[in-house]
N, C-alpha and C positions, 0 to 999 in steps of 0.2 A: 331702398337702403336695406328693409327689413330682408329682401330676396338675396342681397347680396351678402349679409350674413350667414344665412341659409347655408348656401351655397358654398361659402368659406367653411362652415361646419362641416357638411357633406365632404368637402374636398379632405378636409383635416383628418377626418374620422376613416375614411378610407386609405389613406396615407399609412396610419398606425394599424391598422387592420392588416395590411399588406406583409405578407412572408418577409419577417426579419432575416438580413444575415444573422449567422450565428458564430459566435467565435468561444470558444474553449479555452480558457487560461489558466494552467496550474501555476499556481505562486509556490515556490519553494518553503518547505517550514525548515528554516535555517537558524531554530532557536538556539540559543548555546546551552551546552550539558548544565544540569543542575543538580548538584550531588546531593542536596535535601529530596530530591525527586524520585517518586516510584517507578517512575517511567522515563525509559532510556530511547532515545528517538535517534534512527539509523543516521550514521555520518562513515562514508565511504572510509576517513581514516582514523575512527576509533572504533578501536575491535573491544567484543567483551571480553570481561576478565570476570576471575572467578568472585570479585566482588560484588557481581549484579545478579547472583544469583543467591537471594536471600529466604527462600522458602525452607521449610523443615520438611526434607524428604519424607515419605511415605513409611509406613515399618518394614515393609516389605515390596520393594519398589522392583518394578520390572526393567528398569533402565539405570546408567549410573548417573544420569542428569536429564534433566526435562528445562526448555527454555522456551518462555512462553513469547513468542511474536507475533505480530499481526500488522494488520493498516487499515485506515479508515481515511476517509475526505469528510471534507467539509467545506461549505462558501455560498454563492449567491449570487444573482444574476442584478444586471441594470442595463435598462436598455437607453441607447443614446441615437437618436433619431431612428436609420433605417437598421440598426444593428442591434444584436442580443447578446450582452458578454455576459460567461458563464465563468466568474470566477473560482476556484477550485484549491482548496489545501491537501495536499497529500500528506499525511503521516505513515510512517513505517515505524513501531515501536517494538520495545522489549519493556513486559513485566516484570520488576526484580523481585517483588512479593509473591511471585507465582511461579517463578523458577527457581529449580535448587538443585544441588550436587551431592552425591556419597563421596565420602574420604576418599574412599577407593579408587576415585577417576578423576581424583581433582588434579591431572596431568597437562602438558601442553596441548596433547593430541586429541584427547577427549575435548577442550575448550575449543578448538578449532573446529572438530564435529558440531559442535554448538553453535558455531558462529556461521557455519553453514545456513544451519537453520535460519538465520536472521538472514541472510544473503539471500536466501530463496525466496522469504517474503519481501524483501526489496525488488528483487525480480521481479516478482508477480505485479507487484505494486506499479512498477515501471511500465509492465506488459499492460496494465490496466489504464494509466496514464495514455499511452499511446494509442489503445484501441478507442478510447473516449473523444481524443484530441481530434482523431479521423473520422468521429462516427458521424453519418447523416442524422443530424438532430433535428425535432420540430420545436418550434416555441410553445407548442400546446401540451407536449410530452417528453421535453428533454429530461425533465427530474427522475420520472418514472424508467426511461430508459439508462440514464447513467446508474441508477439503483438497482437497474439488472443487470447490466453489467458490473457493478460491485459484487453481487451476489454470486453471479459466475466466476467472477474472479476469486473470491474468497474460496467460492467450491474449489478451485486449482488448486491455490497454495494448500487448502490442507490435504490432497489428493499427493500432489508433491513432496510433501512433509514426511507422509505414509509411506510412500515408494522410497522417498530416500533411506528412512528409518528401515526399512524392510530389506534393500536390495543391499545394505551395507549392516545389515545386524547391529543396528545400533553403534555403527563405528569400528565395530569387530572385523567386519572383512576391510584389511587395508585396500586391496586392489578396489574395490567397488568404491570405497571412499578416496580415492586418488581421482577414480573416473568421474563421481560427481564432480568433485572439486572442481574439476576441468572443465564440465559441461557447463557449470554455474558460471564458471568466470568466463568461458567463451559468450554465453548467452548475454552477460549483462556487456561483454566490450562490444556486441553486435549492436546492442539498442543504444 
């Protein structure tokens, strides 16, 4: 009887140590807007408003407005039989208390420029999600692999934000602004 129990334990142990199937599931962060919150989460049907810019501008600003947006993820994993499920929630957000506007640029055109900063952040977050969903992850190292990609996409977001402001002269180059709006719109549709 003891040999049967040992063999069963060995068989169970070898099944558990086998390489599991890995499934990454991104859960949408669909929390409703909270007017009392400092954080505004991205929703395609909710555009930025000047009331979302609550910080005091610096004494000598280099631009007329600054939109502080970023993205993050959180989650965990659970193993069921031969499958490791990695459940992640992706958040793209705008921080009201870090975003500001000067009275000189408080117009619809400038607000559209700031909205595109938020849209760029959303685009990069969607690219991150797509990359992670299609990665060949390992059970031993999936967390660090995802973190590495997050850092790479965070750098990409910062690079794109800087390029956007440089090429549009912070929105003052109307032709460049139009091109960026079209490029971001087309990229989002492609995803």
